[in-house]
VOGU-3710 file (C-alpha; in Angstrom, 3 decimals, decimal comma):
1> mpnrlaqets> -3,328/-16,542/-33,182  -4,624/-13,105/-32,142  -7,102/-12,955/-29,255  -10,280/-10,854/-29,021  -8,342/-7,648/-28,469  -7,374/-7,653/-32,142  -10,817/-6,143/-32,818  -10,246/-3,178/-30,480  -8,991/0,300/-31,390  -7,062/1,133/-28,209
11> pyllqhadnp> -3,299/0,992/-28,853  -2,843/-0,456/-25,369  -5,287/-3,277/-25,966  -3,782/-3,930/-29,379  -0,380/-4,353/-27,711  -1,879/-7,446/-26,044  -3,709/-8,803/-29,078  -1,012/-11,413/-29,776  -0,582/-12,564/-26,162  -1,248/-16,249/-25,517
21> vdwwpwseea> -3,634/-14,981/-22,817  -7,214/-15,282/-24,068  -8,052/-11,663/-23,260  -11,551/-10,237/-23,360  -12,288/-6,525/-23,522  -14,458/-5,140/-20,708  -17,942/-6,258/-21,691  -21,046/-7,989/-20,438  -20,077/-10,936/-22,630  -16,905/-11,467/-20,606
31> faearrrevp> -18,815/-11,643/-17,332  -21,439/-13,880/-18,894  -18,621/-16,237/-19,863  -17,338/-16,199/-16,267  -20,829/-17,067/-15,003  -21,138/-19,837/-17,559  -17,799/-21,366/-16,562  -18,227/-20,494/-12,848  -14,736/-18,973/-12,645  -13,440/-15,609/-11,431
41> vllsvgyssc> -12,467/-12,725/-13,679  -8,892/-11,438/-13,735  -9,105/-7,703/-14,430  -5,841/-6,162/-15,658  -5,843/-2,376/-16,097  -3,044/-0,324/-17,616  -2,193/2,092/-20,394  0,137/2,136/-23,368  2,941/4,308/-21,958  3,046/2,495/-18,593
51> hwchvmares> 6,551/1,072/-18,089  5,626/-1,631/-15,561  2,638/-2,644/-17,669  5,095/-3,517/-20,435  7,339/-5,335/-17,963  4,515/-7,511/-16,619  3,336/-8,216/-20,146  6,777/-9,466/-21,191  7,284/-11,492/-18,013  3,847/-13,044/-17,587
61> fedgeaaayl> 1,288/-12,324/-20,300  3,656/-13,383/-23,083  4,668/-16,534/-21,203  2,866/-19,569/-22,621  2,795/-21,559/-19,394  1,443/-18,690/-17,294  -1,105/-17,881/-19,996  -2,321/-21,475/-20,155  -2,953/-21,563/-16,401  -4,674/-18,171/-16,524
71> nahfvpvkvd> -6,922/-19,200/-19,411  -7,872/-22,466/-17,733  -8,990/-20,999/-14,412  -10,082/-17,406/-15,114  -11,724/-15,146/-17,647  -9,003/-12,541/-18,287  -10,231/-9,001/-19,027  -7,914/-6,221/-20,185  -8,862/-2,530/-19,797  -7,197/0,645/-21,058
81> reerpdvdav> -7,603/3,037/-18,126  -7,489/6,005/-20,500  -10,513/4,677/-22,393  -12,397/3,587/-19,273  -11,445/5,914/-16,412  -14,687/4,940/-14,669  -13,741/1,269/-14,470  -10,236/2,222/-13,398  -11,476/4,607/-10,694  -13,906/2,153/-9,115
91> ymeavqaatg> -11,435/-0,691/-8,793  -8,451/1,521/-7,953  -10,436/2,804/-4,997  -10,850/-0,787/-3,870  -7,129/-1,519/-4,368  -6,102/1,540/-2,374  -8,556/0,792/0,412  -7,318/-2,795/0,697  -3,564/-2,298/0,246  -2,927/1,344/1,125
101> qggwpmtvfl> -1,418/2,004/-2,281  -2,226/1,802/-5,954  -0,678/1,962/-9,383  -0,535/0,356/-12,769  -0,686/-2,313/-13,938  -3,638/-2,843/-11,636  -4,519/-6,482/-11,035  -7,910/-7,262/-9,486  -9,778/-10,545/-9,151  -13,555/-10,275/-9,477
111> tpdaepfyfg> -16,540/-12,514/-9,034  -18,629/-13,087/-12,189  -20,838/-10,249/-10,856  -17,845/-7,867/-11,086  -17,356/-7,668/-7,312  -13,666/-7,437/-6,290  -12,163/-9,765/-3,696  -8,349/-9,793/-4,204  -6,115/-6,899/-5,248  -2,667/-5,952/-6,370
121> tyfppearyg> -0,627/-4,083/-8,949  2,525/-5,500/-10,532  3,345/-9,121/-9,722  6,793/-10,440/-10,740  7,384/-13,820/-12,410  9,272/-15,020/-9,315  8,592/-14,055/-5,704  10,850/-11,243/-4,486  10,895/-8,362/-1,995  7,984/-9,919/-0,158
131> ipsfrqvleg> 5,799/-9,883/-3,289  4,418/-13,249/-4,420  4,948/-14,336/-7,987  2,133/-13,950/-10,480  1,794/-17,728/-10,698  1,556/-17,997/-6,895  -1,200/-15,389/-6,898  -3,125/-17,208/-9,625  -2,845/-20,526/-7,811  -3,835/-19,003/-4,462
141> vhaawsdrre> -6,884/-17,247/-5,875  -7,938/-20,384/-7,762  -7,649/-22,451/-4,568  -9,697/-19,921/-2,577  -12,368/-19,810/-5,279  -12,538/-23,611/-5,467  -12,422/-24,395/-1,740  -13,837/-21,317/0,033  -16,197/-19,733/-2,460  -18,751/-18,712/0,136
151> evgevagriv> -16,069/-16,875/2,088  -14,874/-15,182/-1,111  -18,435/-14,060/-1,818  -18,776/-12,599/1,670  -15,527/-10,645/1,269  -16,628/-9,316/-2,130  -20,032/-8,293/-0,793  -18,484/-6,474/2,147  -16,073/-4,571/-0,117  -18,850/-3,498/-2,463
161> gelssrslal> -20,956/-2,380/0,505  -18,123/-0,258/1,859  -17,455/1,323/-1,521  -21,126/2,069/-2,087  -21,334/3,993/1,199  -18,660/6,479/0,161  -20,836/8,823/-1,888  -19,978/12,463/-1,253  -22,607/14,960/-0,238  -20,651/18,195/-0,502
171> gggedarppg> -22,334/19,715/-3,494  -25,410/21,286/-1,975  -27,094/22,559/1,143  -25,078/24,472/3,710  -21,796/23,518/2,029  -22,805/24,974/-1,332  -20,483/27,950/-0,978  -17,140/28,532/-2,669  -14,052/28,915/-0,484  -13,629/32,400/0,896
181> eeelhaalla> -10,571/34,378/1,940  -10,098/32,293/5,068  -10,041/28,937/3,275  -7,809/30,192/0,453  -5,351/31,671/2,961  -5,313/28,406/4,910  -4,604/26,498/1,705  -1,721/28,844/0,872  -0,217/28,383/4,340  -0,482/24,600/4,039
191> ltrdydaarg> 1,266/24,716/0,666  3,997/26,909/2,125  4,677/24,324/4,827  4,987/21,581/2,194  7,065/23,668/-0,203  10,605/22,552/-1,068  12,367/25,912/-0,891  15,701/24,467/-2,014  14,489/22,634/-5,109  11,017/23,915/-5,938
201> gfggapkfpp> 7,841/21,896/-5,948  6,108/20,198/-3,058  6,971/17,139/-1,015  9,703/14,611/-1,686  10,413/11,898/-4,206  8,850/11,015/-6,517  8,031/14,611/-7,375  5,237/15,425/-9,793  4,819/18,715/-11,668  2,183/20,604/-9,615
211> smvlefllrh> 0,589/22,321/-12,612  -2,805/23,018/-11,061  -1,332/24,253/-7,774  0,893/26,588/-9,800  -2,171/27,983/-11,548  -3,741/28,650/-8,149  -0,590/30,422/-6,940  -0,498/32,649/-10,031  -4,175/33,530/-9,658  -3,775/34,153/-5,931
221> hartgsegal> -0,890/36,528/-6,633  -2,926/38,318/-9,287  -5,832/38,828/-6,905  -3,972/39,615/-3,678  -0,472/40,678/-4,684  1,059/37,879/-2,600  4,758/37,822/-3,464  5,204/34,526/-1,640  2,687/32,813/-3,926  4,403/34,208/-7,028
231> qmasdtceam> 7,839/33,199/-5,738  6,774/29,593/-5,168  5,302/29,427/-8,664  8,268/31,100/-10,370  10,948/29,093/-8,572  9,152/25,802/-9,177  8,732/26,557/-12,870  12,408/27,450/-13,180  13,547/24,316/-11,316  11,405/22,048/-13,509
241> argglydqlg> 12,542/23,774/-16,706  16,226/23,445/-15,771  15,962/19,829/-14,662  15,764/16,537/-16,467  11,969/16,609/-16,222  12,039/19,014/-19,177  13,302/17,784/-22,549  16,178/20,198/-23,181  16,398/19,282/-26,873  12,825/18,722/-27,982
251> ggfarysvdr> 10,676/20,596/-25,495  7,890/19,132/-23,417  7,788/17,540/-19,983  8,084/13,968/-18,743  5,515/12,547/-16,347  7,397/13,035/-13,065  10,841/13,070/-11,437  11,949/9,989/-9,544  14,097/12,216/-7,299  13,246/15,443/-5,493
261> rwvvphfekm> 15,761/17,519/-7,499  13,966/17,113/-10,864  17,047/15,331/-12,299  15,862/11,903/-13,464  12,371/11,690/-14,926  10,016/8,851/-15,588  10,341/9,453/-19,299  6,799/8,990/-20,584  5,291/12,193/-21,953  1,575/12,674/-21,406
271> lydnalllrv> -0,617/15,069/-23,351  -2,380/16,253/-20,209  0,851/17,184/-18,389  2,155/19,141/-21,331  -1,137/20,923/-21,953  -1,461/21,958/-18,299  2,176/23,026/-17,991  2,096/24,898/-21,300  -0,732/27,011/-19,937  1,081/27,576/-16,622
281> yahlwratgs> 4,290/28,797/-18,300  2,302/31,036/-20,646  0,479/32,493/-17,638  3,771/32,930/-15,750  5,109/34,932/-18,697  1,884/36,936/-18,735  2,385/37,800/-15,060  6,134/38,456/-15,060  7,503/38,735/-18,604  9,958/35,902/-17,802
291> glarrvalet> 12,116/35,006/-20,784  12,515/31,444/-19,522  8,740/31,030/-19,234  8,303/32,321/-22,770  10,926/29,923/-24,163  9,526/26,886/-22,370  5,965/27,715/-23,377  6,848/28,049/-27,049  9,083/24,970/-27,089  6,374/22,911/-25,405
301> adfllremrt> 3,764/24,156/-27,867  6,072/23,259/-30,753  6,603/19,804/-29,222  2,841/19,241/-29,145  2,443/20,211/-32,792  5,495/18,280/-33,940  5,172/15,009/-32,011  1,662/14,718/-30,585  -0,586/15,952/-33,373  -2,557/13,340/-35,302
311> peggfasald> -3,342/13,511/-39,025  -6,983/14,297/-38,164  -5,985/17,423/-36,191  -6,295/16,060/-32,665  -3,549/15,320/-30,178  -2,297/11,864/-29,224  -2,437/10,666/-25,635  1,166/9,841/-24,818  4,687/8,905/-25,775  6,173/5,819/-24,122
321> adsevpdgrg> 8,988/5,963/-21,603  10,700/3,016/-23,293  12,267/2,669/-26,707  14,361/0,081/-28,482  18,076/-0,266/-27,827  19,737/-2,419/-30,505  21,838/-5,185/-28,919  25,545/-4,716/-29,231  25,266/-0,983/-28,575  25,087/-1,404/-24,832
331> gpagaegaga> 23,228/0,717/-22,373  20,731/3,544/-22,658  20,750/5,322/-25,990  23,640/3,187/-27,186  26,005/3,899/-24,292  29,355/2,196/-24,594  29,903/-1,020/-22,676  28,076/-4,297/-22,276  24,335/-4,209/-22,675  21,764/-6,301/-20,886
341> gggaggharh> 20,158/-9,026/-22,920  22,564/-9,228/-25,801  23,286/-11,892/-28,305  24,618/-11,904/-31,805  21,255/-12,102/-33,454  20,814/-8,326/-33,778  17,597/-8,362/-31,766  16,544/-5,203/-29,950  15,632/-4,744/-26,334  13,680/-1,943/-24,726
351> aegayyvwtp> 15,002/0,434/-22,100  13,422/3,342/-20,312  14,843/6,703/-21,349  16,976/5,236/-24,142  15,851/7,910/-26,589  16,727/10,838/-24,329  19,968/10,228/-22,387  23,598/10,842/-23,375  27,129/9,772/-22,469  30,236/11,951/-22,965
361> aqlrevlgee> 31,322/9,532/-25,696  28,091/10,089/-27,596  28,516/13,848/-27,341  32,024/13,544/-28,794  30,746/11,361/-31,619  28,165/13,966/-32,658  29,908/17,238/-31,776  33,646/16,662/-31,803  35,950/17,089/-28,830  35,722/20,832/-28,213
371> darlaagyfg> 31,961/21,290/-28,585  31,345/18,059/-26,663  33,285/19,463/-23,705  31,182/22,617/-23,829  27,934/20,656/-24,188  28,820/18,380/-21,267  29,277/21,375/-18,995  26,206/23,160/-20,280  23,863/20,152/-20,041  25,389/18,462/-16,976
381> vteegtfeeg> 26,674/15,324/-18,745  29,330/13,551/-16,679  31,421/10,384/-16,903  29,590/9,000/-13,858  26,200/9,865/-15,308  22,956/10,742/-13,624  21,008/7,786/-15,019  21,764/4,133/-15,712  25,001/2,711/-17,140  26,873/6,004/-17,085
391> asvlqlpgeg> 24,351/7,955/-19,143  23,107/11,418/-18,178  19,767/13,153/-18,461  20,260/16,583/-20,030  19,748/19,503/-17,648  20,593/23,198/-17,490  22,550/23,476/-14,236  23,650/27,057/-14,880  23,656/29,956/-17,289  26,320/31,952/-19,048
401> ladgdriasi> 28,436/28,951/-19,967  28,589/29,748/-23,669  27,365/32,174/-26,295  23,854/31,628/-27,534  24,702/30,949/-31,186  27,147/28,183/-30,327  24,728/26,515/-27,931  21,959/26,790/-30,513  24,166/24,958/-33,014  25,010/22,266/-30,453
411> rerlaearak> 21,370/21,829/-29,561  20,396/21,507/-33,223  23,069/18,892/-33,968  22,180/16,837/-30,900  18,489/16,956/-31,809  19,271/15,778/-35,349  21,368/12,892/-34,024  18,721/11,925/-31,476  16,065/11,853/-34,173  17,909/8,915/-35,757
421> rprpgrddkv> 17,497/6,772/-32,629  14,554/4,388/-32,319  11,652/6,529/-31,165  9,396/5,823/-28,202  6,020/4,424/-29,145  3,052/6,767/-29,389  -0,473/6,108/-28,191  -2,349/7,926/-30,920  -5,864/7,726/-29,555  -7,478/11,123/-29,037
431> vaawnglaia> -8,910/11,594/-25,531  -11,567/14,307/-25,444  -10,686/15,743/-22,015  -6,980/16,021/-22,689  -7,587/17,595/-26,073  -9,783/20,148/-24,339  -6,845/21,037/-22,093  -4,559/21,298/-25,132  -7,027/23,533/-26,988  -7,125/26,031/-24,113
441> alaetgayfd> -3,340/26,077/-23,740  -2,519/26,386/-27,435  -5,149/29,040/-28,103  -3,908/31,268/-25,297  -0,227/30,714/-26,070  -0,817/31,503/-29,717  -2,580/34,737/-28,779  0,090/35,856/-26,305  3,056/35,263/-28,612  1,518/36,123/-31,986
451> rpdlveaata> 1,621/32,517/-33,186  -1,469/32,066/-35,365  -0,345/28,509/-36,171  -0,982/27,547/-32,543  -4,462/29,057/-32,619  -5,134/27,236/-35,897  -4,021/23,949/-34,309  -6,329/24,554/-31,357  -9,197/25,281/-33,737  -8,517/22,124/-35,747
461> aadllvrvhm> -8,579/20,014/-32,592  -11,841/21,650/-31,526  -13,323/20,967/-34,958  -12,358/17,302/-34,604  -14,074/17,063/-31,230  -17,266/18,575/-32,617  -17,200/16,558/-35,824  -16,180/13,164/-34,416  -16,750/13,120/-30,647  -20,001/15,107/-30,261
471> dgtgrlarts> -23,446/14,050/-31,336  -26,396/16,310/-31,968  -27,686/16,067/-28,397  -24,590/17,341/-26,621  -23,220/13,887/-25,750  -19,515/13,113/-26,080  -17,492/10,042/-26,961  -14,419/9,806/-24,763  -11,964/8,713/-27,434  -11,381/8,518/-31,158
481> rdgtaganag> -8,705/7,007/-33,330  -8,028/7,584/-37,023  -11,002/9,919/-37,121  -13,504/7,362/-35,805  -15,158/7,730/-32,415  -14,763/4,939/-29,888  -17,660/3,232/-28,173  -16,836/4,571/-24,703  -19,048/7,361/-23,411  -17,482/10,555/-22,180
491> vledyadvae> -17,087/11,030/-18,449  -17,437/14,256/-16,481  -13,861/15,408/-17,128  -14,440/15,090/-20,874  -17,443/17,397/-20,837  -15,806/19,865/-18,479  -12,350/20,072/-20,065  -13,716/20,260/-23,598  -16,055/23,058/-22,506  -13,073/24,818/-20,908
501> gflalsavtg> -11,136/24,504/-24,158  -14,034/25,804/-26,247  -14,489/28,841/-23,981  -10,771/29,677/-24,124  -10,846/29,323/-27,914  -13,820/31,663/-28,131  -11,979/34,262/-26,045  -9,012/34,169/-28,422  -10,836/33,958/-31,758  -13,972/35,937/-30,962
511> egvwvtfagl> -16,071/33,130/-32,447  -19,207/32,847/-30,331  -20,081/29,427/-31,706  -17,579/27,903/-29,266  -19,583/29,325/-26,372  -22,659/27,666/-27,857  -20,914/24,295/-28,066  -19,657/24,687/-24,497  -23,210/25,375/-23,380  -24,448/22,150/-24,964
521> lldtvlrhfr> -21,842/20,157/-23,052  -22,491/21,911/-19,750  -26,241/21,445/-20,073  -25,527/17,732/-20,373  -23,463/17,977/-17,183  -26,395/19,556/-15,340  -28,880/17,002/-16,654  -26,893/13,802/-16,374  -23,903/14,194/-14,045  -25,447/16,038/-11,088
531> gedgalydta> -27,198/14,354/-8,172  -30,289/15,647/-6,413  -28,145/17,323/-3,761  -26,016/19,091/-6,387  -23,038/16,761/-5,996  -21,305/15,735/-9,215  -20,551/12,214/-10,443  -17,893/11,078/-12,866  -20,357/9,098/-14,995  -23,753/9,945/-16,441
541> ddgerlirrp> -26,936/8,798/-14,753  -27,826/6,798/-17,852  -24,378/5,245/-18,277  -23,173/1,715/-17,642  -23,811/0,535/-14,090  -20,681/-0,442/-12,199  -20,417/-1,680/-8,609  -20,595/1,973/-7,592  -21,002/5,265/-9,408  -17,531/6,857/-9,318
551> qdptdeatps> -17,176/10,261/-7,748  -13,856/11,972/-7,002  -13,413/15,706/-6,422  -9,628/15,642/-5,934  -7,231/16,982/-8,544  -4,437/14,519/-9,207  -2,673/14,220/-12,588  -5,478/16,237/-14,205  -8,258/18,446/-12,888  -10,986/16,281/-11,433
561> gwsaaagall> -14,170/16,266/-13,434  -15,783/17,924/-10,418  -13,452/20,960/-10,244  -13,129/21,209/-14,032  -16,912/21,363/-14,285  -17,011/24,060/-11,612  -14,551/26,140/-13,636  -16,320/25,729/-16,965  -19,738/26,400/-15,416  -18,398/29,558/-13,780
571> syaaytgsae> -16,935/30,863/-17,049  -20,029/29,994/-19,039  -22,180/31,858/-16,524  -19,912/34,877/-16,961  -20,443/34,785/-20,731  -24,207/34,271/-20,581  -25,459/35,584/-17,264  -27,007/32,186/-16,494  -27,927/32,012/-12,820  -28,388/28,239/-13,070
581> hrsaaegalg> -24,826/27,675/-14,238  -23,432/30,107/-11,663  -25,319/28,382/-8,876  -24,125/24,957/-10,029  -20,518/26,199/-10,085  -20,763/27,592/-6,565  -22,390/24,396/-5,335  -19,595/22,320/-6,836  -17,003/24,514/-5,132  -18,434/23,561/-1,752
591> vvralaprvp> -16,285/20,443/-1,775  -13,198/22,607/-2,357  -14,082/24,684/0,694  -14,133/21,482/2,722  -10,993/19,870/1,306  -8,614/22,652/0,306  -7,275/23,727/3,720  -6,404/20,085/4,513  -5,169/18,758/1,163  -4,381/21,764/-1,056
601> rhtgwglava> -1,946/19,787/-3,222  -4,909/17,634/-4,277  -7,324/20,516/-4,910  -5,158/22,777/-7,071  -7,639/23,374/-9,878  -10,504/23,714/-7,416  -8,512/26,447/-5,662  -7,790/28,166/-8,978  -11,503/28,169/-9,806  -12,272/29,492/-6,313
611> eaaldgprev> -9,910/32,415/-6,970  -11,882/33,205/-10,121  -15,182/33,032/-8,242  -13,905/35,318/-5,502  -12,672/37,818/-8,096  -15,941/37,730/-10,008  -14,739/36,498/-12,436  -14,363/39,675/-14,405  -16,180/39,806/-17,728  -14,590/41,748/-20,577
621> avigprddpa> -16,527/42,692/-23,688  -14,451/44,166/-26,525  -16,550/45,897/-29,194  -15,217/47,093/-32,522  -14,637/46,226/-36,161  -12,450/43,131/-36,482  -10,084/44,837/-38,928  -9,535/47,909/-36,751  -6,082/47,933/-35,077  -7,625/49,657/-32,070
631> taalhrtall> -9,991/46,704/-31,582  -7,062/44,284/-31,852  -5,076/46,253/-29,280  -7,939/46,182/-26,783  -8,534/42,495/-27,416  -4,865/41,644/-26,873  -4,778/43,679/-23,674  -7,865/41,884/-22,394  -6,281/38,482/-23,056  -3,098/39,542/-21,273
641> gtapgavval> -5,001/40,605/-18,162  -4,127/38,548/-15,093  -7,448/38,909/-13,244  -8,219/35,312/-12,149  -10,394/33,443/-14,638  -11,479/36,577/-16,496  -13,584/35,846/-19,595  -13,185/37,802/-22,825  -15,752/38,269/-25,583  -14,950/39,989/-28,879
651> gepgaehppl> -17,609/41,209/-31,283  -18,687/43,741/-33,857  -21,074/46,523/-32,829  -24,577/45,094/-32,456  -23,368/41,563/-31,658  -25,887/39,501/-29,694  -23,903/36,380/-28,846  -22,637/35,607/-26,354  -24,970/37,705/-24,187  -21,975/39,494/-22,643
661> lrdrplrdgr> -21,708/41,431/-25,941  -25,327/42,603/-26,072  -26,111/46,311/-25,947  -22,440/47,319/-25,975  -22,053/50,371/-28,227  -18,854/51,933/-29,468  -17,673/54,915/-27,457  -17,660/58,107/-29,486  -17,333/55,946/-32,587  -14,224/54,195/-31,299
671> paayvcrhft> -13,694/50,545/-30,296  -14,352/50,095/-26,602  -13,878/47,553/-23,820  -16,344/46,994/-20,988  -15,141/45,410/-17,731  -17,979/43,894/-15,717  -18,727/41,689/-12,736  -22,007/39,775/-12,720  -23,004/41,804/-15,793  -22,645/45,098/-13,938
681> cdapvtepea> -20,108/47,124/-15,879  -17,724/50,011/-15,377  -17,688/52,808/-17,915  -16,180/51,637/-21,227  -12,551/52,432/-22,012  -10,912/52,958/-25,380  -7,219/52,889/-24,454  -5,293/49,656/-23,803  -3,469/51,213/-20,855  -6,738/52,022/-19,098
691> lagrlggshd> -8,024/48,499/-19,727  -4,806/46,932/-18,413  -5,187/48,969/-15,243  -8,536/47,290/-14,600  -7,344/43,756/-15,339  -3,727/43,574/-14,163  -0,887/42,335/-16,337  -0,070/45,765/-17,746  3,209/44,624/-19,361  3,155/43,637/-23,020
701> agg> 6,226/41,964/-24,417  4,875/42,461/-27,893  4,332/38,792/-28,675
//
């Protein structure tokens, strides 16, 4: 019989709706039930594409005996971290403080007042590697709660007190200054020391795609001419694109590489990674004209439209790492040999990467002997394999191994064969923040490469956010599914990333209404997400009260709400001349000035925004009839400019909105472009070459 999660809309929660565990969604009713029964709450946090979340579900949450014990002694609460990043952030901070590490599934035991007292992540069904079994943990926590409840309460109170004292105060006062040349140079030097010159990227295994750091490096090169910054960005982008992290058949990037050489990925594909990396590769092409960057950008954009777009026009959150492997077909993707968990019943098992990896035998089956030999050399498929059970992750270890037409045919046939395999599951909820990132990336990529379908897709996603996620007061719902908004309020990253997407869309389309919508969201940020000292919080001041109000300025898998807000506020101020928004952006960047020289890998977007602030950012107003080719040429040149964070407004003569367009006449009757800083402008220019000289990025590959 389905549990309470059957009434939810989150695909992750629905995956647990048939568990024998009597799950509750996060709610006051769940904690009231814990108080009524005088039992602790088991909080389990995960997300739909989380591999180990699925493993723990199969091992423990689907086990009747474990579920019966859990139901008898606890109130179990299941949370989708993508729906409730605030809940996830608060308790993950406690897990990391107590254990020195974190991850998902996150397992936390709470008092009925939601105060944490015991922490962990994945617990196996039997004790191993020094980790107790899930049943041992349940029994130990139950015994402590029954026999030493006062001690448990003291521990919980102490933890909450420590968490509550961690509020940051780096948003105002003396620190309310963006990083200057000294701090940005120190951050660059720190990145250089951590750079993997042999393989690209930063640090060791596991190695994550450093999308926001790459954006900083490209902007730093554009502003200063630093060849070292450009080299780190270019080499890292090439290494990722040639490795197994990148899907060589379908485009798009996996979440991270388990090794430092980018060979074997963790195969889940997240919308936010692909949106951020799409924008980076498009910007790398803009800076260098790289053919590889162009190909990867367009293939990734096509992947988003083909596999991540929802019927309502938004973009789904993720594709799973796992997919079904029919028994009797063996290892990953049907590799020859004995498979794990067989049986003659024709049942299917799940395996990570099964959809993506190949054996030489599978290549021969699809391509024939001669083309299979060529494909194996081209994509690095060996008899030993680079993954499990002799399978290989496709890579591009070298170039010049075959003519382009033959490889294109091989790629097409392999993609067609792969499409017949069981597909990874898709989490089709629409997350506002991540769609904002996708809107910005698709709009710019469509403009650079003359792909109006990408701009149309960005516009459709923006329309969905306005129509479904926004209300008339500038408040956002975090998620929607099937065109219906969820009940969870937007957090700071939602407001900031959606505003960023709207501003990028306005620059590309020349539609000023997107600036207006961005302003509504950013006004909400100033009213409800900013403390008295100017510091930013991840949740609104009128939102649900948790054990602490979450606040994190570090950029991890996505831009932090803090740095994303700084960037959107800075751009909006450049469009409107608003001193309030400019001041708020500079105040928010104070935390970047403090953190960036020490932890630049965790402040990548903050550093990128700081580059824009130091450069101005430059404001470009293009004035002319929309149907005039001269106007289009100036507009395209403005968009291709590499000046960090430059904003672009396009309008007819006499346009009043956004304010950057006001009082901008034609020049001698011809379309003109004005380049300004802080609304102080150079003389207008009418030739694209002259405009490119003021903005950088003078090359134009012609789309």
